C-alpha positions as CSV (number, residue, x, y, z in Angstrom):
1,M,-193.4,68.6,139.3
2,G,-193.4,66.6,136.1
3,W,-189.6,65.8,135.7
4,G,-187.3,63.1,136.8
5,A,-184.1,61.5,136.2
6,A,-185.2,60.1,132.9
7,T,-185.7,63.8,131.7
8,F,-182.0,64.7,132.2
9,P,-179.2,63.6,129.9
10,P,-176.4,61.7,131.5
11,A,-173.9,64.9,131.8
12,P,-172.9,67.4,134.4
13,A,-175.7,70.0,135.6
14,A,-175.5,73.5,137.2
15,I,-178.2,74.9,139.2
16,L,-178.0,78.6,139.0
17,I,-179.4,80.7,141.9
18,G,-180.0,84.4,141.4
19,H,-179.9,86.8,144.5
20,E,-183.0,87.3,146.8
21,G,-185.7,88.4,144.3
22,S,-184.7,86.6,141.2
23,F,-182.2,87.0,138.4
24,S,-182.9,90.6,136.5
25,A,-184.8,90.9,133.4
26,D,-181.8,91.2,131.4
27,E,-179.9,88.4,133.2
28,A,-183.1,85.9,132.5
29,A,-183.1,87.1,128.8
30,K,-179.4,86.2,128.5
31,L,-179.7,83.0,130.2
32,Q,-182.6,81.7,128.0
33,T,-180.8,82.3,125.1
34,K,-178.1,79.4,126.0
35,P,-178.9,76.0,125.0
36,N,-179.9,73.4,127.5
37,V,-180.9,76.1,130.1
38,T,-184.5,75.3,131.7
39,P,-186.0,78.0,134.1
40,L,-187.5,76.5,137.3
41,S,-189.2,78.1,140.1
42,L,-189.0,77.0,143.8
43,G,-192.4,78.6,144.5
44,P,-193.8,82.0,145.0
45,K,-191.9,82.7,148.0
46,I,-188.5,84.9,148.1
47,L,-185.8,82.9,149.3
48,H,-182.4,83.9,150.8
49,A,-179.9,82.7,148.0
50,D,-178.3,79.9,150.6
51,T,-181.7,78.8,151.2
52,A,-182.6,78.6,147.8
53,A,-179.2,76.5,147.2
54,V,-180.1,74.0,149.5
55,A,-183.8,73.8,148.4
56,A,-182.8,73.2,144.7
57,L,-180.2,70.6,145.7
58,T,-182.6,69.0,147.7
59,L,-185.1,69.0,144.9
60,S,-182.7,67.7,142.4
61,Q,-181.4,64.9,144.6
62,A,-185.0,63.8,145.2
63,A,-185.7,63.9,141.2
64,C,-182.4,62.5,140.1
65,G,-181.4,59.9,143.0
66,D,-177.9,60.2,144.9
67,W,-175.1,61.5,142.6
68,R,-172.1,59.1,142.8
């Protein structure tokens, strides 16, 4: 993926999950105007929101290590 714990500042993080099929174009455009928002994809398959949340948290744990 090309990112790891050293890429993220030592601050709280949020993972935003859109509904099945992703964010609307308007939602995505609004999010991209916010500071510190980095869009990431979980791949080409459409996941249910609950499955996407588990997948995203798993990837963040793998990249950043155990949060304490």
